[in-house]
DRENFI-523360 format. One record per residue (C-alpha): residue number from 1; x, y, z; chain. Coordinates in steps of 0.25 Angstrom, whole numbers. Layout:
<atom NUM,<X,Y,Z>,'A'>
...
***
This chain:
<atom 1,<469,410,389>,'A'>
<atom 2,<461,425,389>,'A'>
<atom 3,<475,432,389>,'A'>
<atom 4,<480,421,379>,'A'>
<atom 5,<467,425,370>,'A'>
<atom 6,<470,440,372>,'A'>
<atom 7,<485,440,368>,'A'>
<atom 8,<480,429,354>,'A'>
<atom 9,<470,441,350>,'A'>
<atom 10,<481,453,352>,'A'>
<atom 11,<490,446,345>,'A'>
<atom 12,<479,443,334>,'A'>
<atom 13,<476,456,333>,'A'>
<atom 14,<491,462,332>,'A'>
<atom 15,<494,451,321>,'A'>
<atom 16,<481,456,315>,'A'>
<atom 17,<489,470,315>,'A'>
<atom 18,<503,465,309>,'A'>
<atom 19,<495,456,298>,'A'>
<atom 20,<486,469,291>,'A'>
<atom 21,<491,478,282>,'A'>
<atom 22,<485,488,289>,'A'>
<atom 23,<491,497,301>,'A'>
<atom 24,<504,498,306>,'A'>
<atom 25,<506,501,321>,'A'>
<atom 26,<497,494,330>,'A'>
<atom 27,<499,500,343>,'A'>
<atom 28,<494,490,355>,'A'>
<atom 29,<491,494,367>,'A'>
<atom 30,<495,487,380>,'A'>
<atom 31,<499,488,394>,'A'>
<atom 32,<510,487,400>,'A'>
<atom 33,<510,473,407>,'A'>
<atom 34,<505,467,393>,'A'>
<atom 35,<516,474,386>,'A'>
<atom 36,<527,463,388>,'A'>
<atom 37,<516,451,385>,'A'>
<atom 38,<513,459,371>,'A'>
<atom 39,<528,460,368>,'A'>
<atom 40,<531,446,371>,'A'>
<atom 41,<518,440,363>,'A'>
<atom 42,<523,449,351>,'A'>
<atom 43,<539,445,354>,'A'>
<atom 44,<536,429,352>,'A'>
<atom 45,<525,432,340>,'A'>
<atom 46,<533,433,329>,'A'>
<atom 47,<540,421,331>,'A'>
<atom 48,<527,412,329>,'A'>
<atom 49,<526,406,315>,'A'>
<atom 50,<511,412,315>,'A'>
<atom 51,<515,426,317>,'A'>
<atom 52,<522,432,302>,'A'>
<atom 53,<524,445,306>,'A'>
<atom 54,<540,451,312>,'A'>
<atom 55,<539,459,325>,'A'>
<atom 56,<549,467,330>,'A'>
<atom 57,<549,473,344>,'A'>
<atom 58,<553,488,345>,'A'>
<atom 59,<555,493,359>,'A'>
<atom 60,<566,503,360>,'A'>
<atom 61,<563,517,366>,'A'>
<atom 62,<557,528,358>,'A'>
<atom 63,<566,540,358>,'A'>
<atom 64,<564,547,343>,'A'>
<atom 65,<560,542,333>,'A'>
<atom 66,<573,541,324>,'A'>
<atom 67,<578,532,334>,'A'>
<atom 68,<566,522,336>,'A'>
<atom 69,<564,519,323>,'A'>
<atom 70,<579,517,321>,'A'>
<atom 71,<578,507,332>,'A'>
<atom 72,<566,500,324>,'A'>
<atom 73,<574,498,314>,'A'>
<atom 74,<585,493,320>,'A'>
<atom 75,<574,483,326>,'A'>
<atom 76,<572,478,312>,'A'>
<atom 77,<584,476,308>,'A'>
<atom 78,<587,466,320>,'A'>
<atom 79,<576,459,316>,'A'>
<atom 80,<579,456,302>,'A'>
<atom 81,<594,453,306>,'A'>
<atom 82,<588,442,316>,'A'>
<atom 83,<576,437,306>,'A'>
<atom 84,<584,443,291>,'A'>
<atom 85,<587,428,287>,'A'>
<atom 86,<572,424,290>,'A'>
<atom 87,<567,434,281>,'A'>
<atom 88,<575,431,270>,'A'>
<atom 89,<575,418,271>,'A'>
<atom 90,<559,421,269>,'A'>
<atom 91,<563,431,256>,'A'>
<atom 92,<563,444,265>,'A'>
<atom 93,<575,453,261>,'A'>
<atom 94,<577,458,274>,'A'>
<atom 95,<589,468,269>,'A'>
<atom 96,<588,484,272>,'A'>
<atom 97,<584,488,258>,'A'>
<atom 98,<580,503,263>,'A'>
<atom 99,<589,515,256>,'A'>
<atom 100,<598,515,270>,'A'>
<atom 101,<598,503,279>,'A'>
<atom 102,<605,511,289>,'A'>
<atom 103,<595,522,289>,'A'>
<atom 104,<586,522,302>,'A'>
<atom 105,<575,531,309>,'A'>
<atom 106,<558,529,306>,'A'>
<atom 107,<559,530,289>,'A'>
<atom 108,<571,519,287>,'A'>
<atom 109,<566,510,298>,'A'>
<atom 110,<550,513,292>,'A'>
<atom 111,<557,509,276>,'A'>
<atom 112,<566,497,283>,'A'>
<atom 113,<554,492,290>,'A'>
<atom 114,<541,492,279>,'A'>
<atom 115,<550,486,269>,'A'>
<atom 116,<554,473,277>,'A'>
<atom 117,<540,473,283>,'A'>
<atom 118,<534,473,266>,'A'>
<atom 119,<546,462,263>,'A'>
<atom 120,<539,455,275>,'A'>
<atom 121,<524,456,268>,'A'>
<atom 122,<528,444,258>,'A'>
<atom 123,<528,436,272>,'A'>
<atom 124,<514,441,278>,'A'>
<atom 125,<524,446,289>,'A'>
<atom 126,<523,461,296>,'A'>
<atom 127,<534,467,303>,'A'>
<atom 128,<530,472,313>,'A'>
<atom 129,<535,480,325>,'A'>
<atom 130,<532,478,339>,'A'>
<atom 131,<537,494,347>,'A'>
<atom 132,<535,493,360>,'A'>
<atom 133,<547,506,365>,'A'>
<atom 134,<553,504,379>,'A'>
<atom 135,<553,519,380>,'A'>
<atom 136,<547,532,372>,'A'>
<atom 137,<554,544,375>,'A'>
<atom 138,<546,553,364>,'A'>
<atom 139,<532,549,362>,'A'>
<atom 140,<528,558,352>,'A'>
<atom 141,<540,553,343>,'A'>
<atom 142,<536,537,345>,'A'>
<atom 143,<521,541,343>,'A'>
<atom 144,<526,549,331>,'A'>
<atom 145,<535,537,326>,'A'>
<atom 146,<524,527,328>,'A'>
<atom 147,<514,537,319>,'A'>
<atom 148,<525,537,311>,'A'>
<atom 149,<523,521,308>,'A'>
<atom 150,<510,523,307>,'A'>
<atom 151,<509,532,296>,'A'>
<atom 152,<522,528,287>,'A'>
<atom 153,<524,513,285>,'A'>
<atom 154,<517,507,273>,'A'>
<atom 155,<519,493,275>,'A'>
<atom 156,<509,485,280>,'A'>
<atom 157,<519,476,284>,'A'>
<atom 158,<526,485,295>,'A'>
<atom 159,<519,486,307>,'A'>
<atom 160,<521,492,322>,'A'>
<atom 161,<515,487,334>,'A'>
<atom 162,<517,497,346>,'A'>
<atom 163,<514,494,361>,'A'>
<atom 164,<507,506,368>,'A'>
<atom 165,<503,508,383>,'A'>
<atom 166,<488,504,382>,'A'>
<atom 167,<485,512,394>,'A'>
<atom 168,<491,525,390>,'A'>
<atom 169,<496,522,374>,'A'>
<atom 170,<506,534,368>,'A'>
<atom 171,<502,531,355>,'A'>
<atom 172,<488,535,356>,'A'>
<atom 173,<488,545,346>,'A'>
<atom 174,<488,536,337>,'A'>
<atom 175,<474,529,339>,'A'>
<atom 176,<468,529,324>,'A'>
<atom 177,<482,533,316>,'A'>
<atom 178,<481,526,303>,'A'>
<atom 179,<488,512,303>,'A'>
<atom 180,<488,512,319>,'A'>
<atom 181,<479,502,326>,'A'>
<atom 182,<478,498,341>,'A'>
<atom 183,<478,486,349>,'A'>
<atom 184,<476,485,364>,'A'>
<atom 185,<485,475,370>,'A'>
<atom 186,<474,472,382>,'A'>
<atom 187,<464,464,388>,'A'>
<atom 188,<455,470,399>,'A'>
<atom 189,<453,461,412>,'A'>
<atom 190,<438,461,409>,'A'>
<atom 191,<440,455,395>,'A'>
<atom 192,<451,445,401>,'A'>
<atom 193,<441,441,410>,'A'>
<atom 194,<430,438,401>,'A'>
<atom 195,<439,430,391>,'A'>
<atom 196,<442,422,403>,'A'>
<atom 197,<426,421,406>,'A'>
<atom 198,<422,416,392>,'A'>
<atom 199,<435,406,391>,'A'>
<atom 200,<432,400,404>,'A'>
<atom 201,<418,396,396>,'A'>
<atom 202,<426,387,385>,'A'>
<atom 203,<423,373,391>,'A'>
<atom 204,<436,367,383>,'A'>
<atom 205,<447,374,391>,'A'>
<atom 206,<458,367,398>,'A'>
<atom 207,<460,364,411>,'A'>
<atom 208,<472,373,413>,'A'>
<atom 209,<467,385,404>,'A'>
<atom 210,<454,385,411>,'A'>
<atom 211,<461,384,425>,'A'>
<atom 212,<469,398,420>,'A'>
<atom 213,<455,405,414>,'A'>
<atom 214,<449,400,427>,'A'>
<atom 215,<459,407,436>,'A'>
<atom 216,<458,420,428>,'A'>
<atom 217,<443,421,427>,'A'>
<atom 218,<443,420,443>,'A'>
<atom 219,<456,432,444>,'A'>
<atom 220,<447,440,434>,'A'>
<atom 221,<435,437,446>,'A'>
<atom 222,<443,439,456>,'A'>
<atom 223,<447,452,452>,'A'>
<atom 224,<434,457,450>,'A'>
<atom 225,<432,453,463>,'A'>
<atom 226,<422,442,460>,'A'>
<atom 227,<426,432,471>,'A'>
<atom 228,<415,422,469>,'A'>
<atom 229,<418,420,453>,'A'>
<atom 230,<435,421,457>,'A'>
<atom 231,<432,409,467>,'A'>
<atom 232,<423,401,459>,'A'>
<atom 233,<433,401,447>,'A'>
<atom 234,<444,399,455>,'A'>
<atom 235,<437,386,460>,'A'>
<atom 236,<434,382,447>,'A'>
<atom 237,<448,383,443>,'A'>
<atom 238,<452,374,455>,'A'>
<atom 239,<443,362,453>,'A'>
<atom 240,<451,359,441>,'A'>
<atom 241,<460,348,445>,'A'>
<atom 242,<469,346,433>,'A'>
<atom 243,<474,361,437>,'A'>
<atom 244,<490,362,438>,'A'>
<atom 245,<493,366,453>,'A'>
<atom 246,<497,381,449>,'A'>
<atom 247,<483,381,441>,'A'>
<atom 248,<478,377,456>,'A'>
<atom 249,<487,385,465>,'A'>
<atom 250,<481,399,457>,'A'>
<atom 251,<466,393,458>,'A'>
<atom 252,<469,393,472>,'A'>
<atom 253,<477,405,473>,'A'>
<atom 254,<467,411,465>,'A'>
<atom 255,<455,406,474>,'A'>
<atom 256,<462,410,489>,'A'>
<atom 257,<463,424,484>,'A'>
<atom 258,<447,424,479>,'A'>
<atom 259,<444,418,493>,'A'>
<atom 260,<453,427,500>,'A'>
<atom 261,<446,440,493>,'A'>
<atom 262,<433,437,495>,'A'>
<atom 263,<435,435,510>,'A'>
<atom 264,<437,420,512>,'A'>
<atom 265,<450,419,518>,'A'>
<atom 266,<448,405,524>,'A'>
<atom 267,<445,398,510>,'A'>
<atom 268,<456,407,504>,'A'>
<atom 269,<467,404,513>,'A'>
<atom 270,<463,389,511>,'A'>
<atom 271,<464,390,494>,'A'>
<atom 272,<478,397,496>,'A'>
<atom 273,<484,388,505>,'A'>
<atom 274,<480,378,496>,'A'>
<atom 275,<486,386,484>,'A'>
<atom 276,<498,389,493>,'A'>
<atom 277,<500,372,494>,'A'>
<atom 278,<500,370,480>,'A'>
<atom 279,<509,381,478>,'A'>
<atom 280,<519,374,484>,'A'>
<atom 281,<516,359,481>,'A'>
<atom 282,<518,365,467>,'A'>
<atom 283,<530,375,467>,'A'>
<atom 284,<519,388,463>,'A'>
<atom 285,<529,396,469>,'A'>
<atom 286,<524,408,460>,'A'>
<atom 287,<509,407,467>,'A'>
<atom 288,<515,402,482>,'A'>
<atom 289,<517,416,485>,'A'>
<atom 290,<505,423,482>,'A'>
<atom 291,<496,410,486>,'A'>
<atom 292,<502,410,503>,'A'>
<atom 293,<501,427,502>,'A'>
<atom 294,<487,426,500>,'A'>
<atom 295,<486,413,509>,'A'>
<atom 296,<493,422,520>,'A'>
<atom 297,<483,432,516>,'A'>
<atom 298,<471,423,519>,'A'>
<atom 299,<478,416,533>,'A'>
<atom 300,<479,431,538>,'A'>
<atom 301,<463,435,534>,'A'>
<atom 302,<461,422,541>,'A'>
<atom 303,<468,426,553>,'A'>
<atom 304,<478,415,554>,'A'>
<atom 305,<490,422,556>,'A'>
<atom 306,<499,415,556>,'A'>
<atom 307,<497,406,545>,'A'>
<atom 308,<495,418,537>,'A'>
<atom 309,<510,423,542>,'A'>
<atom 310,<515,411,537>,'A'>
<atom 311,<508,410,524>,'A'>
<atom 312,<513,424,520>,'A'>
<atom 313,<527,421,526>,'A'>
<atom 314,<527,409,516>,'A'>
<atom 315,<523,420,505>,'A'>
<atom 316,<533,430,509>,'A'>
<atom 317,<543,420,505>,'A'>
<atom 318,<538,414,492>,'A'>
<atom 319,<539,430,489>,'A'>
<atom 320,<554,432,494>,'A'>
<atom 321,<557,420,487>,'A'>
<atom 322,<552,424,472>,'A'>
<atom 323,<558,439,475>,'A'>
<atom 324,<543,444,475>,'A'>
<atom 325,<544,457,484>,'A'>
<atom 326,<531,461,481>,'A'>
<atom 327,<525,449,486>,'A'>
<atom 328,<531,447,498>,'A'>
<atom 329,<530,461,502>,'A'>
<atom 330,<515,459,500>,'A'>
<atom 331,<515,445,510>,'A'>
<atom 332,<524,454,519>,'A'>
<atom 333,<512,464,519>,'A'>
<atom 334,<501,454,523>,'A'>
<atom 335,<512,451,532>,'A'>
<atom 336,<514,464,541>,'A'>
<atom 337,<498,465,539>,'A'>
<atom 338,<496,454,549>,'A'>
<atom 339,<507,458,557>,'A'>
<atom 340,<499,470,560>,'A'>
<atom 341,<486,463,563>,'A'>
<atom 342,<493,455,573>,'A'>
<atom 343,<499,468,579>,'A'>
<atom 344,<513,463,575>,'A'>
<atom 345,<517,477,570>,'A'>
<atom 346,<532,477,572>,'A'>
<atom 347,<531,465,562>,'A'>
<atom 348,<523,470,554>,'A'>
<atom 349,<531,482,552>,'A'>
<atom 350,<542,471,549>,'A'>
<atom 351,<536,466,535>,'A'>
<atom 352,<531,478,531>,'A'>
<atom 353,<546,485,531>,'A'>
<atom 354,<549,472,524>,'A'>
<atom 355,<538,472,513>,'A'>
<atom 356,<543,486,513>,'A'>
<atom 357,<559,481,510>,'A'>
<atom 358,<552,472,500>,'A'>
<atom 359,<545,482,491>,'A'>
<atom 360,<558,492,491>,'A'>
<atom 361,<563,479,485>,'A'>
<atom 362,<556,479,473>,'A'>
<atom 363,<564,485,462>,'A'>
<atom 364,<555,481,450>,'A'>
<atom 365,<550,493,443>,'A'>
<atom 366,<537,486,439>,'A'>
<atom 367,<535,485,452>,'A'>
<atom 368,<538,498,457>,'A'>
<atom 369,<523,502,461>,'A'>
<atom 370,<522,488,470>,'A'>
<atom 371,<533,494,475>,'A'>
<atom 372,<529,507,480>,'A'>
<atom 373,<515,502,482>,'A'>
<atom 374,<520,491,492>,'A'>
<atom 375,<531,500,500>,'A'>
<atom 376,<521,512,501>,'A'>
<atom 377,<510,501,507>,'A'>
<atom 378,<522,494,516>,'A'>
<atom 379,<527,509,520>,'A'>
<atom 380,<511,514,523>,'A'>
<atom 381,<509,501,531>,'A'>
<atom 382,<522,501,539>,'A'>
<atom 383,<520,514,543>,'A'>
<atom 384,<508,510,550>,'A'>
<atom 385,<511,500,555>,'A'>
<atom 386,<523,504,563>,'A'>
<atom 387,<515,519,565>,'A'>
<atom 388,<504,508,573>,'A'>
<atom 389,<514,501,580>,'A'>
***
């Protein structure tokens, strides 16, 4: 898979850094939505036999250098307490041989971490901290602390992987500094599309993998508004008799959306109706509300209002059962639009008020933009309906 290949390359690049005697700090530029993926990948990596390095995650907020380094040393000591017996079995002494074991701060941490990293060198290991502070209250102090590590670390086995914002990198001031390197954990849509196209040329692909690649290629074509290519790819995806029901339903859903976007509402309704049937027959409850919603849109465009109303109500029920407030509100918007076209303004206003209550019921901070945009849109449409009544 293209994304699997991308992740593999990213991990290999990072492992090259950990295994190299050169470099101390690796700044990994990553977008917000990719951050959890990267952390999850790294969290499970050091449990694999093929990965020799020790990874310690550190996400404590940065207030000042002394307390921050003290917290990093506490993480190190906790890791040693957890894995100390295994290290001792390998002949690695984990006792703190610094002059003052209770000391905390930049230099005590560095002395402790370097001595341990040097002991691990016999096992071909690096001791690496994956740093992703949940909050930084002093950016100048944070940048100075990272610079301190880059300048003062002497052990070739002590490494620091620092996550940073790809679009607004806070550590940009470290660019070009000695022993600081950069890695971008991101691939453009164009690069991923090229990977998909190249892999589709492989005649040895298994059916299921080819199905996924065809679906991805079709989604890229759809995004580029190349509906002819998107339709052809979806039809090729549907031509396989061995595809599991979910893949077949997704192919029909994608084909229906493509036909709908290209103005072929009749053919779109047929494809989406088939997708809905598969969802019901095979319990595909995640796809069902979206398939029913777009089938309702297709029927509406065909002027088949009674069928469209019924179909959209089914979609609304699915979204409600899943507590998907934005999805249910979107369906209500389509229902209200049909009421307006039929001159049923009181019904339209009633449905829009309900949609407004749905948007106002969204409390997830991650959906704040959806909530506010939805509220503004519904309020404007509600005002238009009531003023023209």
